[in-house]
Every structure is written in structure tokens, then in C-alpha cells.
N, C-alpha and C positions, 0 to 999 in steps of 0.2 A: 410517527418519524415523517420529517419534512424533505424534505427534495435531497437542499444541505448536508442537509445529514447525511444522505440516504448519495450522494455526493462522495462525502468525506471517506462515508466509512467502501465504497469503494474505487474506491483510492488507493485505500491503504491497507483493501482488501488482496487489491493489484503488486502492488509492495507485498503485503508475501508470499508470493504465488512468485515472483523478483529475488530473491529472497530467498525463496526453498532448491531455484532452479540452480541458480548461483552459489550453494552445498553438492555439487546434485555435478553438475557441470564446468570442473574444474576453471579445462581449457577456454571456457567460456568465465568465469570467475568475475572475471571486472568487467566483462561486457555490463551483465547481470544486474550484480551492483550495482550501475551507470544508470540504468531501466526501472532500480527501483529506487533509487533517490528522487528521480524526476517522481518516480509516484505519491516519495514524502510531501516534495514539492509540492507538487496538485493538493493535496491531502489538506496544507498550513497553510495553502492559497486562498481557502474560503472563505469567505464573503463570511462566516459563521462560527466566529470565533470562541467563541459558547462550548461548543460540539468539538473544536479540537483540543480544551479544557480537558473536554468530561470522556476526552478518548484518546489514549497513551497509549496502546499499543492492541493491533488489534491481531489476532495469528488467527487466518486459520487451516483446517486442513486439507489438500488434495483438489482441486477442481473436477465436479463429476464431470463428465462430455458431455 
């Protein structure tokens, strides 16, 4: 896996975590959705355009501590 692909996947994973937090923390829902948008934008801005078209959505379980 290339570094660009790893970067893309990491950004999508962070966005997924933010979406999870938005669902569980209603008081800060807007904040977490905005953070998710930032991570999604970073993923889209990846230099490797082919990766962004191949991987549409990355849904991961809870982060291990």
C-alpha cells in the first residue's frame, strides 16, 4: 500500500471516528460533524485521485486504546 493510500485511509478513519462521536455526543454534534468534514476534505485533497474513487467509504469499529 502506498503512503498516499495510507494517508487517505487514515483521514477517512478519522472522519468515521468523528461521525461516531457526533452520534453519541448530542451536545457537541455540530462540532464533531465539522471535524468529520475537515477529515473528509483532507482525504479528498489527496494527490492520488484514483484512490479517492476506488475507496468511497471506510467504516471502522471503535478505536483500540
